[in-house]
C-alpha positions in Angstrom: 61.6 244.5 63.7 59.4 243.9 60.6 59.4 240.6 58.9 57.5 238.9 56.1 57.9 235.2 55.1 56.6 233.4 52.0 57.5 230.3 50.0 59.5 232.7 47.8 61.6 234.1 50.6 61.9 236.1 53.8 62.5 239.8 54.2 63.5 241.0 57.7 64.2 244.7 58.7 65.8 245.4 62.1 66.1 249.2 61.8 69.6 249.1 60.3 69.6 246.2 57.7 67.1 244.6 55.3 68.0 240.9 55.2 66.7 239.1 52.1 66.7 235.3 52.2 65.6 233.3 49.1 62.8 230.7 49.6 62.7 227.1 48.7 59.8 227.3 46.2 60.5 225.7 42.8 59.8 229.0 41.1 62.6 230.8 43.0 65.3 231.3 40.3 68.7 229.7 40.5 70.3 233.1 40.5 68.6 234.1 43.7 69.3 230.7 45.4 73.0 231.0 44.4 73.3 234.5 45.7 71.9 233.3 49.0 71.2 235.7 51.9 71.7 239.4 51.2 72.2 242.1 53.8 71.3 245.6 52.6 72.3 248.4 54.9 69.7 251.1 55.3 72.1 253.6 53.7 72.1 251.6 50.5 68.3 251.6 50.2 66.5 254.2 48.1 63.1 252.9 49.0 60.8 249.9 49.4 57.4 249.6 47.7 54.4 247.2 47.8 52.5 246.7 44.5 49.1 244.9 45.0 47.9 242.5 42.3 44.9 240.5 41.4 46.3 237.2 42.7 49.4 238.3 44.5 51.3 241.4 45.3 55.0 242.3 45.1 57.5 243.9 47.4 60.4 245.7 45.7 63.5 247.3 47.1 65.3 250.0 45.1 68.9 250.5 45.8 70.8 253.7 45.5 73.0 254.3 42.4 76.3 252.4 42.7 75.5 250.6 45.9 75.4 247.1 44.4 77.7 245.5 41.8 75.0 243.1 40.7 72.7 246.0 39.8 75.5 247.8 38.0 76.4 244.6 36.0 72.8 243.7 35.2 72.0 247.4 34.3 68.2 246.8 34.5 68.2 243.7 32.2 67.7 241.1 34.9 64.2 239.4 34.5 61.8 239.6 37.4 62.0 236.0 38.2 65.8 236.2 38.7 65.8 239.6 40.5 66.7 239.1 44.2 65.2 242.6 45.1 61.6 241.7 44.8 59.3 239.3 46.6 56.0 237.7 45.7 53.4 238.4 48.5 50.2 236.4 49.0 47.0 238.4 49.3 46.6 237.7 53.0 50.1 239.2 53.7 49.3 242.6 52.3 49.1 244.2 55.7 52.5 242.7 56.8 54.1 243.9 53.5 52.8 247.4 54.0 54.1 247.4 57.6 57.6 246.5 56.4 57.4 249.3 53.8 56.5 251.8 56.5 59.2 250.5 58.8 61.9 251.2 56.2 60.3 254.5 55.1 60.0 256.0 58.6 63.3 254.8 60.0 65.5 257.8 60.6 68.6 258.0 58.5 71.9 259.7 59.3 72.2 263.3 58.1 75.1 262.3 55.9 73.2 259.4 54.2 74.6 259.4 50.6 72.3 259.7 47.6 74.7 257.6 45.6 77.8 255.6 46.2 81.4 255.8 45.1 82.2 252.4 46.7 80.0 249.3 46.7 78.0 248.8 49.8 77.5 245.1 48.9 80.3 242.7 48.2 78.8 241.0 45.2 78.6 237.2 44.5 80.9 234.8 46.3 83.9 233.6 44.3 84.9 231.3 42.8 81.9 231.2 40.5 81.6 229.0 37.4 78.8 228.8 34.9 78.5 226.4 31.9 76.5 227.6 28.9 76.2 226.5 25.2 79.5 228.0 24.1 81.5 226.7 27.0 82.3 227.4 30.7 83.1 230.8 32.2 84.7 231.1 35.6 86.2 233.7 37.9 88.2 233.1 41.0 88.7 236.7 42.1 91.9 237.2 40.1 91.4 235.6 36.7 88.6 235.0 34.2 88.8 231.7 32.3 86.7 230.9 29.3 86.8 227.2 28.3 85.3 226.9 24.8 83.1 223.8 24.0 82.5 222.0 20.7 79.3 224.1 20.3 81.3 227.4 20.2 82.1 229.0 16.8 85.3 227.8 15.1 87.1 231.1 16.0 86.7 230.3 19.7 86.9 226.6 19.6 90.3 226.7 18.0 91.6 228.7 20.9 90.4 226.1 23.4 90.8 228.4 26.3 91.0 232.2 27.0 92.4 233.6 30.2 92.1 237.2 31.4 93.8 238.6 34.4 91.6 240.9 36.5 94.0 243.8 36.1 93.6 243.6 32.3 89.8 244.0 32.4 88.4 247.5 32.3 84.7 246.7 32.2 82.0 244.0 31.7 79.0 244.1 29.4 76.1 241.7 30.1 72.6 241.3 28.7 70.3 238.3 28.6 68.6 236.6 25.7 65.4 238.5 24.7 63.1 236.8 22.3 65.1 235.8 19.2 68.0 238.1 20.2 71.0 236.4 21.8 72.5 237.8 24.9 76.2 238.2 25.7 78.8 238.4 28.5 81.7 240.5 27.2 84.9 241.4 29.1 86.3 244.7 27.8 90.1 244.3 27.9 92.3 247.4 28.4 93.9 248.4 25.1 91.8 246.0 23.0 89.0 247.6 20.9 85.7 245.6 20.9 85.4 245.6 17.1 84.6 241.9 16.6 81.1 240.4 16.6 80.3 238.0 19.5 80.8 234.9 17.3 84.5 235.7 16.8 85.4 237.7 19.9 87.4 235.5 22.3 86.6 237.8 25.1 82.8 237.4 24.7 80.4 234.6 25.5 77.2 234.5 23.4 74.2 233.6 25.5 71.4 231.6 23.8 68.2 229.7 24.5 67.3 231.6 27.7 68.0 228.8 30.1 68.6 229.3 33.8 72.4 228.9 33.3 72.4 231.6 30.7 71.1 234.0 33.3 73.5 232.7 35.9 76.3 234.4 33.9 75.2 237.7 35.5 76.9 236.4 38.7 80.2 236.2 36.9 79.6 239.7 35.5 78.8 241.0 39.0 81.7 239.3 40.7 84.1 240.9 38.3 82.4 244.2 38.5 82.7 244.2 42.3 86.5 244.0 42.0 86.9 246.7 39.3 87.1 250.4 40.1 83.7 251.8 41.0 82.1 253.6 38.0 81.5 256.7 40.1 84.8 256.7 42.0 87.3 259.6 41.3 89.9 258.5 38.7 92.7 258.9 41.3 90.9 257.2 44.1 93.5 255.6 46.4 91.1 253.3 48.2 90.1 251.4 45.0 91.6 247.9 45.3 92.1 247.7 41.6 93.1 251.3 40.9 96.2 251.7 38.7 99.4 252.9 40.6 100.0 256.6 40.3 103.8 256.4 40.0 105.7 256.8 36.8 107.0 253.3 37.0 103.4 252.0 37.4 102.3 254.0 34.4 105.1 252.6 32.3 104.3 249.0 33.3 100.6 249.6 32.5 101.6 251.0 29.1 103.7 247.9 28.4 100.8 245.7 29.4 98.6 247.6 26.9 101.2 247.0 24.1 101.4 243.3 25.0 97.6 243.0 24.9 97.4 244.7 21.5 100.2 242.5 20.0 98.5 239.4 21.3 95.2 240.5 19.8 97.0 241.1 16.4 98.3 237.5 16.5 94.7 236.2 17.2 93.3 238.3 14.3 96.0 237.0 12.0 95.1 233.4 12.9 91.4 234.1 12.3 92.2 235.7 8.9 94.4 232.8 7.9 91.7 230.3 8.8 89.2 232.2 6.6 87.0 233.2 9.6 87.6 236.9 8.9 87.5 238.2 5.4 90.1 240.7 4.1 87.9 243.8 4.9 87.1 242.6 8.4 90.7 241.8 9.1 92.0 245.1 7.8 89.4 247.1 9.8 90.2 245.3 13.0 94.0 245.5 12.5 93.8 249.3 11.8 91.8 249.8 15.0 94.4 248.0 17.0 97.3 249.8 15.4 95.7 253.2 16.1 95.5 252.1 19.7 99.1 251.1 19.8 100.3 254.4 18.3 98.1 256.6 20.5 
């Protein structure tokens, strides 16, 4: 067994699993503390590296494509301080860090060890998960996303008070953090509803501002939803996907009706935004045409 412990966390490799436990240091990000202990099966690990530095080094673990819903949801945008797959290493621990790297590198893998995944090897964040940000609170209980808009949200969202999305109506999640003066966002892509509105007026999108810890915590909601959607590399007709659409004619018909209901609901929302003066005539006409094209396709 190889193990390294620091105030920032503990990594333990037993020949089959790399166990990552966040530390108690004040610089350990809230995202990492909330995720808690992670167990990475060897088959999910692409490699582990140690990067020496002037004052401290860094251990990094790279996961295989599609192994982890958090990595898929973050899509490389998670800042280093919130990334659970790296560990700050003190100078006197370099030898221990290198030993752990070698232990992972030289452990024999099964001949059928996959290069990428079609099902997630990790379960994603525990649900229910709730995060409060400037525009309101976003929560996910495993079946439903709820957006509770606060007084700081733009008028278009605040007037709705609350937006609810069933998991089976969501086809994807987009997440990116605040970078410099550019706001981030958490957007739920709803089946049958084009994403033509800007974040300020899109009731399916939370705008992320200020770069606080809670803004980054929204990646946990994104990852929890992503974990329960069909895997991006899974075959379209995969029977083992827990959220795959039914293949029967009746199931297809019900899905089509759900799409129509979603488009009609969105049209009503657009009409209210136009009536309130939030959307001008051109914006309303463009968004309406996009929805109608979807309805007739």
